[in-house]
VORO-666753 format. One record per residue (C-alpha): x, y, z; residue number from 1. Coordinates in steps of 0.02 Angstrom, whole numbers, plus 50000, padded with zeros to 5 digits. Layout:
% residues N
- px py pz nr
- X Y Z NUM
...
//
This chain:
% residues 554
- px py pz nr
- 42647 48513 43126 1
- 42540 48569 42980 2
- 42433 48676 43094 3
- 42588 48753 43170 4
- 42652 48800 42997 5
- 42490 48896 42962 6
- 42518 49008 43111 7
- 42457 49012 43292 8
- 42282 48945 43312 9
- 42173 48974 43464 10
- 42112 48797 43451 11
- 42240 48673 43517 12
- 42242 48485 43517 13
- 42202 48388 43672 14
- 42349 48333 43776 15
- 42416 48159 43748 16
- 42346 48017 43851 17
- 42505 48015 43955 18
- 42493 48203 43990 19
- 42308 48189 44033 20
- 42345 48045 44151 21
- 42483 48145 44234 22
- 42373 48301 44254 23
- 42229 48197 44324 24
- 42346 48120 44452 25
- 42413 48290 44499 26
- 42236 48354 44522 27
- 42206 48225 44658 28
- 42359 48277 44755 29
- 42341 48465 44732 30
- 42158 48464 44784 31
- 42196 48372 44946 32
- 42342 48490 44979 33
- 42236 48644 44945 34
- 42091 48586 45055 35
- 42211 48540 45193 36
- 42296 48711 45182 37
- 42127 48802 45192 38
- 42073 48701 45344 39
- 42238 48730 45433 40
- 42232 48916 45394 41
- 42053 48929 45460 42
- 42101 48842 45621 43
- 42249 48959 45644 44
- 42139 49111 45616 45
- 42011 49044 45739 46
- 42145 49017 45870 47
- 42205 49197 45849 48
- 42029 49270 45854 49
- 41934 49306 46015 50
- 41765 49281 45930 51
- 41693 49128 45850 52
- 41712 49138 45661 53
- 41578 49066 45545 54
- 41687 48919 45491 55
- 41555 48783 45489 56
- 41515 48806 45303 57
- 41700 48805 45262 58
- 41726 48643 45356 59
- 41574 48570 45268 60
- 41645 48613 45098 61
- 41813 48540 45151 62
- 41726 48379 45203 63
- 41639 48370 45034 64
- 41808 48397 44952 65
- 41889 48256 45048 66
- 41741 48142 45010 67
- 41749 48180 44824 68
- 41937 48154 44824 69
- 41909 47983 44901 70
- 41785 47943 44762 71
- 41908 48003 44629 72
- 42045 47898 44707 73
- 41937 47741 44704 74
- 41891 47773 44522 75
- 42076 47800 44482 76
- 42123 47635 44562 77
- 41980 47553 44468 78
- 42064 47603 44305 79
- 41942 47735 44243 80
- 41996 47816 44079 81
- 42108 47966 44122 82
- 42012 48086 44009 83
- 41845 48042 44091 84
- 41923 48040 44264 85
- 41997 48214 44238 86
- 41831 48283 44173 87
- 41736 48217 44325 88
- 41866 48296 44441 89
- 41851 48465 44355 90
- 41661 48462 44363 91
- 41670 48416 44547 92
- 41791 48561 44575 93
- 41668 48680 44493 94
- 41536 48626 44618 95
- 41656 48643 44766 96
- 41718 48815 44713 97
- 41539 48873 44682 98
- 41498 48820 44860 99
- 41647 48920 44925 100
- 41591 49072 44824 101
- 41415 49055 44895 102
- 41472 49046 45076 103
- 41593 49193 45052 104
- 41470 49318 44977 105
- 41381 49243 44829 106
- 41378 49363 44681 107
- 41487 49483 44781 108
- 41613 49353 44841 109
- 41796 49402 44815 110
- 41835 49219 44777 111
- 41734 49204 44616 112
- 41899 49203 44519 113
- 41934 49028 44588 114
- 41810 48962 44459 115
- 41940 49004 44327 116
- 42060 48872 44394 117
- 41960 48723 44325 118
- 41943 48817 44160 119
- 42132 48837 44147 120
- 42159 48653 44183 121
- 42026 48605 44056 122
- 42119 48707 43925 123
- 42279 48611 43962 124
- 42193 48442 43960 125
- 42058 48460 43826 126
- 42100 48611 43719 127
- 41981 48748 43665 128
- 41822 48644 43663 129
- 41855 48577 43837 130
- 41896 48751 43904 131
- 41738 48829 43830 132
- 41631 48683 43893 133
- 41699 48696 44070 134
- 41688 48887 44067 135
- 41504 48868 44019 136
- 41478 48742 44159 137
- 41565 48858 44284 138
- 41462 49008 44230 139
- 41300 48908 44236 140
- 41342 48848 44411 141
- 41383 49027 44461 142
- 41223 49092 44379 143
- 41117 48958 44461 144
- 41190 48998 44632 145
- 41156 49184 44609 146
- 40980 49154 44545 147
- 40939 49038 44690 148
- 41001 49170 44813 149
- 40904 49311 44727 150
- 40744 49207 44721 151
- 40767 49165 44906 152
- 40777 48978 44872 153
- 40945 48984 44957 154
- 40969 49097 45108 155
- 41085 49243 45079 156
- 41262 49210 45137 157
- 41299 49268 45313 158
- 41431 49389 45249 159
- 41301 49495 45153 160
- 41151 49473 45265 161
- 41169 49650 45325 162
- 41186 49721 45151 163
- 41047 49776 45039 164
- 40995 49651 44909 165
- 41083 49683 44744 166
- 40979 49775 44616 167
- 40938 49689 44451 168
- 41035 49811 44338 169
- 41195 49794 44438 170
- 41170 49607 44454 171
- 41145 49589 44266 172
- 41303 49689 44236 173
- 41397 49580 44360 174
- 41338 49421 44276 175
- 41380 49489 44103 176
- 41554 49536 44154 177
- 41576 49366 44233 178
- 41518 49278 44074 179
- 41635 49383 43967 180
- 41778 49350 44087 181
- 41749 49163 44086 182
- 41742 49158 43895 183
- 41897 49268 43878 184
- 41995 49163 44001 185
- 41940 49004 43911 186
- 41998 49073 43743 187
- 42160 49142 43812 188
- 42197 48986 43912 189
- 42165 48872 43763 190
- 42276 48980 43655 191
- 42415 48975 43785 192
- 42391 48788 43809 193
- 42401 48764 43621 194
- 42560 48868 43613 195
- 42633 48773 43759 196
- 42594 48606 43679 197
- 42668 48663 43514 198
- 42824 48723 43604 199
- 42838 48558 43698 200
- 42813 48462 43536 201
- 42945 48565 43446 202
- 43064 48544 43592 203
- 43031 48357 43594 204
- 43062 48345 43407 205
- 43225 48441 43426 206
- 43277 48326 43567 207
- 43236 48173 43462 208
- 43328 48247 43313 209
- 43479 48285 43423 210
- 43471 48109 43496 211
- 43461 48034 43321 212
- 43607 48141 43263 213
- 43707 48091 43416 214
- 43664 47908 43391 215
- 43709 47921 43207 216
- 43875 48003 43250 217
- 43910 47866 43377 218
- 43864 47732 43249 219
- 43978 47811 43119 220
- 44124 47821 43239 221
- 44091 47644 43298 222
- 44081 47578 43119 223
- 44240 47662 43057 224
- 44380 47534 43048 225
- 44516 47664 43073 226
- 44548 47746 43241 227
- 44478 47918 43282 228
- 44533 48019 43434 229
- 44486 48194 43488 230
- 44598 48281 43614 231
- 44625 48454 43686 232
- 44781 48558 43654 233
- 44866 48480 43806 234
- 44850 48308 43729 235
- 44714 48241 43843 236
- 44597 48122 43750 237
- 44415 48181 43751 238
- 44335 48055 43632 239
- 44388 47888 43557 240
- 44302 47760 43448 241
- 44315 47570 43476 242
- 44436 47550 43329 243
- 44559 47665 43418 244
- 44561 47547 43566 245
- 44578 47396 43451 246
- 44725 47467 43352 247
- 44819 47531 43503 248
- 44785 47372 43602 249
- 44729 47471 43754 250
- 44567 47436 43848 251
- 44425 47561 43841 252
- 44393 47694 43893 253
- 44536 47796 43822 254
- 44457 47961 43875 255
- 44561 48055 44003 256
- 44726 47977 43951 257
- 44869 48070 43872 258
- 44891 48057 43683 259
- 45072 48008 43711 260
- 45011 47860 43814 261
- 44879 47804 43690 262
- 44988 47825 43533 263
- 45169 47814 43588 264
- 45238 47814 43411 265
- 45425 47793 43398 266
- 45513 47956 43357 267
- 45354 48062 43369 268
- 45338 48209 43490 269
- 45154 48243 43516 270
- 45189 48408 43603 271
- 45273 48473 43445 272
- 45134 48404 43335 273
- 44998 48486 43441 274
- 45090 48651 43441 275
- 45088 48652 43251 276
- 44906 48599 43245 277
- 44860 48739 43367 278
- 44927 48861 43236 279
- 44808 48788 43107 280
- 44929 48672 43015 281
- 44870 48492 42988 282
- 45003 48360 43011 283
- 45034 48190 42931 284
- 45153 48066 43008 285
- 45198 47882 43017 286
- 45278 47780 43153 287
- 45288 47610 43235 288
- 45174 47570 43381 289
- 45257 47468 43519 290
- 45264 47332 43576 291
- 45214 47247 43413 292
- 45300 47383 43309 293
- 45154 47385 43188 294
- 45162 47530 43065 295
- 45033 47666 43096 296
- 44991 47816 42988 297
- 44911 47970 43068 298
- 44825 48127 43006 299
- 44808 48263 43138 300
- 44688 48407 43100 301
- 44634 48555 43207 302
- 44473 48541 43308 303
- 44395 48714 43288 304
- 44241 48799 43360 305
- 44110 48895 43261 306
- 44211 49055 43273 307
- 44369 48969 43210 308
- 44460 48955 43376 309
- 44565 48797 43388 310
- 44506 48695 43538 311
- 44605 48537 43510 312
- 44648 48409 43378 313
- 44568 48262 43289 314
- 44686 48115 43261 315
- 44635 47994 43124 316
- 44751 47844 43116 317
- 44755 47671 43040 318
- 44859 47514 43039 319
- 44969 47517 42884 320
- 45014 47333 42891 321
- 44892 47285 42753 322
- 44938 47438 42650 323
- 45122 47397 42659 324
- 45085 47215 42620 325
- 44985 47266 42467 326
- 45127 47379 42412 327
- 45250 47236 42437 328
- 45142 47120 42332 329
- 45127 47249 42195 330
- 45315 47274 42196 331
- 45340 47086 42191 332
- 45222 47073 42044 333
- 45319 47206 41949 334
- 45484 47119 41985 335
- 45412 46952 41930 336
- 45354 47027 41766 337
- 45523 47107 41735 338
- 45615 46947 41781 339
- 45500 46846 41668 340
- 45534 46958 41520 341
- 45720 46945 41551 342
- 45710 46757 41569 343
- 45616 46742 41406 344
- 45750 46839 41313 345
- 45895 46744 41389 346
- 45813 46573 41367 347
- 45776 46608 41184 348
- 45957 46654 41151 349
- 46029 46504 41246 350
- 45911 46364 41194 351
- 45966 46348 41012 352
- 46156 46349 41046 353
- 46127 46228 41189 354
- 46036 46108 41074 355
- 46184 46116 40952 356
- 46308 46079 41091 357
- 46206 45931 41150 358
- 46189 45861 40974 359
- 46373 45881 40936 360
- 46423 45796 41098 361
- 46310 45647 41059 362
- 46387 45630 40885 363
- 46564 45635 40956 364
- 46520 45507 41088 365
- 46481 45379 40950 366
- 46658 45381 40877 367
- 46755 45222 40903 368
- 46922 45309 40922 369
- 46876 45392 41087 370
- 46944 45330 41250 371
- 46831 45283 41394 372
- 46877 45443 41488 373
- 46830 45549 41336 374
- 46664 45458 41319 375
- 46629 45490 41504 376
- 46663 45676 41482 377
- 46548 45685 41329 378
- 46409 45599 41428 379
- 46429 45731 41562 380
- 46413 45867 41429 381
- 46253 45788 41362 382
- 46181 45764 41538 383
- 46218 45941 41593 384
- 46149 46007 41428 385
- 45985 45917 41461 386
- 45980 45985 41640 387
- 46013 46160 41577 388
- 45881 46136 41443 389
- 45754 46088 41577 390
- 45798 46244 41676 391
- 45775 46351 41522 392
- 45609 46266 41487 393
- 45555 46312 41663 394
- 45607 46491 41631 395
- 45503 46494 41473 396
- 45353 46417 41561 397
- 45364 46551 41694 398
- 45396 46694 41573 399
- 45265 46640 41447 400
- 45139 46533 41541 401
- 45008 46448 41433 402
- 44838 46527 41419 403
- 44726 46463 41559 404
- 44592 46339 41508 405
- 44443 46383 41618 406
- 44314 46250 41650 407
- 44215 46157 41783 408
- 44329 46096 41919 409
- 44322 46019 42091 410
- 44476 46089 42179 411
- 44471 45957 42316 412
- 44472 45815 42189 413
- 44616 45895 42094 414
- 44714 45911 42256 415
- 44687 45728 42303 416
- 44737 45667 42130 417
- 44895 45774 42136 418
- 44942 45704 42306 419
- 44910 45527 42243 420
- 45031 45560 42101 421
- 45159 45642 42215 422
- 45163 45494 42336 423
- 45245 45393 42197 424
- 45378 45527 42168 425
- 45559 45479 42194 426
- 45581 45634 42302 427
- 45472 45557 42438 428
- 45583 45459 42558 429
- 45539 45320 42679 430
- 45535 45442 42826 431
- 45412 45559 42742 432
- 45227 45551 42781 433
- 45080 45644 42703 434
- 44927 45675 42812 435
- 44768 45729 42720 436
- 44616 45821 42786 437
- 44519 45869 42632 438
- 44337 45925 42627 439
- 44273 45947 42450 440
- 44154 46085 42397 441
- 43983 46028 42336 442
- 43967 46116 42168 443
- 44102 46129 42033 444
- 44188 46296 42011 445
- 44275 46384 41867 446
- 44464 46352 41869 447
- 44609 46283 41767 448
- 44641 46105 41827 449
- 44815 46090 41750 450
- 44878 46251 41828 451
- 44808 46202 41999 452
- 44892 46031 41984 453
- 45057 46116 41950 454
- 45034 46236 42098 455
- 44990 46092 42218 456
- 45133 45984 42154 457
- 45258 46126 42175 458
- 45199 46159 42354 459
- 45208 45976 42401 460
- 45382 45961 42324 461
- 45440 46119 42415 462
- 45376 46050 42581 463
- 45464 45882 42558 464
- 45626 45968 42510 465
- 45614 46070 42670 466
- 45617 45905 42767 467
- 45769 45812 42696 468
- 45779 45700 42850 469
- 45594 45657 42849 470
- 45438 45725 42929 471
- 45251 45745 42908 472
- 45169 45853 42776 473
- 44991 45898 42829 474
- 44876 45950 42688 475
- 44709 46028 42737 476
- 44575 46091 42619 477
- 44399 46154 42654 478
- 44270 46281 42591 479
- 44270 46445 42685 480
- 44133 46562 42627 481
- 44170 46616 42448 482
- 44344 46539 42452 483
- 44419 46365 42450 484
- 44565 46359 42570 485
- 44712 46241 42542 486
- 44846 46231 42676 487
- 45016 46143 42664 488
- 45104 46128 42834 489
- 45277 46049 42846 490
- 45395 46011 42990 491
- 45549 46078 42903 492
- 45681 46203 42946 493
- 45565 46356 42935 494
- 45608 46531 42879 495
- 45646 46700 42955 496
- 45539 46855 42911 497
- 45666 46920 42786 498
- 45665 46758 42690 499
- 45475 46750 42692 500
- 45468 46918 42603 501
- 45581 46850 42464 502
- 45510 46674 42449 503
- 45399 46712 42298 504
- 45526 46814 42202 505
- 45587 46725 42045 506
- 45763 46655 42038 507
- 45778 46666 42229 508
- 45836 46488 42259 509
- 45863 46446 42442 510
- 45912 46263 42413 511
- 46056 46189 42319 512
- 46005 46143 42143 513
- 45844 46242 42145 514
- 45792 46364 42008 515
- 45696 46484 42119 516
- 45542 46468 42009 517
- 45434 46338 42096 518
- 45351 46454 42222 519
- 45352 46599 42099 520
- 45247 46490 41981 521
- 45129 46448 42126 522
- 45107 46633 42164 523
- 45075 46671 41981 524
- 44944 46532 41962 525
- 44849 46579 42120 526
- 44851 46763 42071 527
- 44785 46715 41898 528
- 44637 46632 41986 529
- 44607 46790 42089 530
- 44666 46709 42250 531
- 44796 46743 42382 532
- 44947 46652 42456 533
- 45000 46676 42636 534
- 45154 46607 42724 535
- 45176 46578 42911 536
- 45345 46514 42969 537
- 45471 46520 43109 538
- 45649 46454 43105 539
- 45653 46275 43167 540
- 45463 46258 43175 541
- 45414 46225 42996 542
- 45312 46325 42873 543
- 45129 46340 42826 544
- 45076 46393 42651 545
- 44891 46443 42640 546
- 44804 46464 42473 547
- 44635 46552 42463 548
- 44556 46517 42294 549
- 44390 46602 42247 550
- 44249 46481 42211 551
- 44166 46555 42056 552
- 44011 46460 42008 553
- 44002 46378 41837 554
//
């Protein structure tokens, strides 16, 4: 490439080994074809002529050509180096062509130009040096043949036997012109061969660059997680990436299908959208994709040519399920913060008067003048005051949770200890059963043990309350990459999708006597640890709460 940047050079590089091998193989076939054509032509001419033509020398040369070709073929099969094999063939062709020139007139033969054929091939195969070397060999062979004829070592060819012997001045001029012609052809052929090789190399580089660009484009489209479709203005899909097939749930290939078949979004008319895009107006839209009704967001932009003509449209779309879930979580977080602040204010205002009511009721209960019915009513006041005080304390714990105390922790051990404690809880009935499948992580991680105990206890309590008549609570825990996964699965009443969306909202109590803070506290604790809580449930089939807690090394 550096030589090409300096400008055209008459000296070109040799052909590659593969090109040399290909040319050497072609030489074998072309030589046999050429010799066969000459022999057939001679036989046809002889059959059309009434006199016997002097064809014996021609047949002799043809025989030598076939014999040499057989030798070259044997050497080829023997695995001779292609460069050496090609050079031997070209030198043999120089000898054969010189013989043809001799038999057809010697120095005055009209076929002397055939000696240029090996020179041209040498330029293609070996560059300038090879062309000049073979041109020198061809001229020396030609000069030797002429000299041998002039000195009567070889008999004059039959075609010039009747002519006067060529005079030295004219013969010298003939040889000089031949030498100049051979050298000129060698230089020109090498220059052309060099230019041809440079053009082939540039073309090959452009092909490789185009292939790399195409491969890169395909890799980019294949790696994009969102769907990408290209279609014409009639809505026929021309190109689609694998993500498009994955999101739409349709098997590849999508090419050739209608856009309305690939993305049948509810309430979306693709004909109207494409009409607007054809006018140069990008479109943004959202819709639900049947049959799963998953939300999909699309951006449709014009597909334009170099001159700005709109040829079609590019549809970039993605599944909005995760986006909407993230928005729902953010909204839930905001509502939890607002509810916590409100709870803190209300609890602060109620706690002190409530303590006064409870104290006054206890004092009154100690009077001897009260009847048994009055004492019973005062005990109810004290009991309900304590219950209300506990609820307010829960509000305060949720609204103003204590600062986390980070330290080394084995989450699996904390979970087992919490379950051991919970098995002695009065809430656990004789028909309840807890099944454990806990795999501990090897190294301790950074976490707050007390907060995790509270989260695990609340989840276990919620699961048991969901099974008032009894059932099995299955607790699984195991490391999963960078997370420690804890799963609580009950056999309770289950929940519908609407209830699942509200389960972590504070003060959303779905059971009689509940405060609606247990699961909200779980969500807050797991979020504080940088984790995630997922719920899977169906009415009548129980619920599964899955906690993914990051394992941060100590």
